[in-house]
C-alpha positions, 0 to 999 in steps of 0.5 A, a space after each residue: 494522513 487525514 489531510 490526505 484523506 481529505 485531499 484524496 477525497 476531493 480528487 487532489 491526488 497530488 495534493 494527497 500523495 504529498 500529505 501521505 508522504 509527509 505523514 509516513 515520514 513523520 511516523 519514520 521519524 517519531 513512531 516508526 511501529 505506529 499501525 498507521 504507517 502500513 496504512 499511510 504507505 498503502 495510500 501513498 501507493 494507491 494515491 500513486 496508482 490513481 497518478 498513473 506513477 506505477 513504480 512510485 506506487 510499487 515502491 510504497 506498496 513494498 513497504 506497505 507490505 514489508 510492514 504488515 508482514 512485520 506485524 503479522 496482521 493477516 488482513 493488512 498482508 492480503 490487502 498489500 498484496 492484493 495493492 501490489 499486485 494490481 500496480 505490477 499488472 497496470 505497470 505491464 508486470 503481470 507475472 509478478 503480479 500474477 504470482 502475488 495473487 497466488 500468494 494471497 490466495 495461499 494466504 487467504 486460504 491458510 489463514 481462513 481470512 476472506 
């Protein structure tokens, strides 16, 4: 994941996504409960989004959301909903994107996370 971050910060999104995916595969094999797995899914989603590969990005955004819901971490859940919303809207799926915005807004209000 750290190598992917370095590539990302240097603007090499293709290189970054390669290392992020490799990190995901490593976590999935060796430690699927590691909280870094959810963060790395989100990194893949964001990077694919930056590459305008929205379908791939949405796959990883949904993985990040599912993982964050399993951990029950309010901040991660809200972040995952917002990432998914942005990607869906960028991909032309405004209806799903706005539905996820409403869900995130409700969760934020209910959990007092801002």
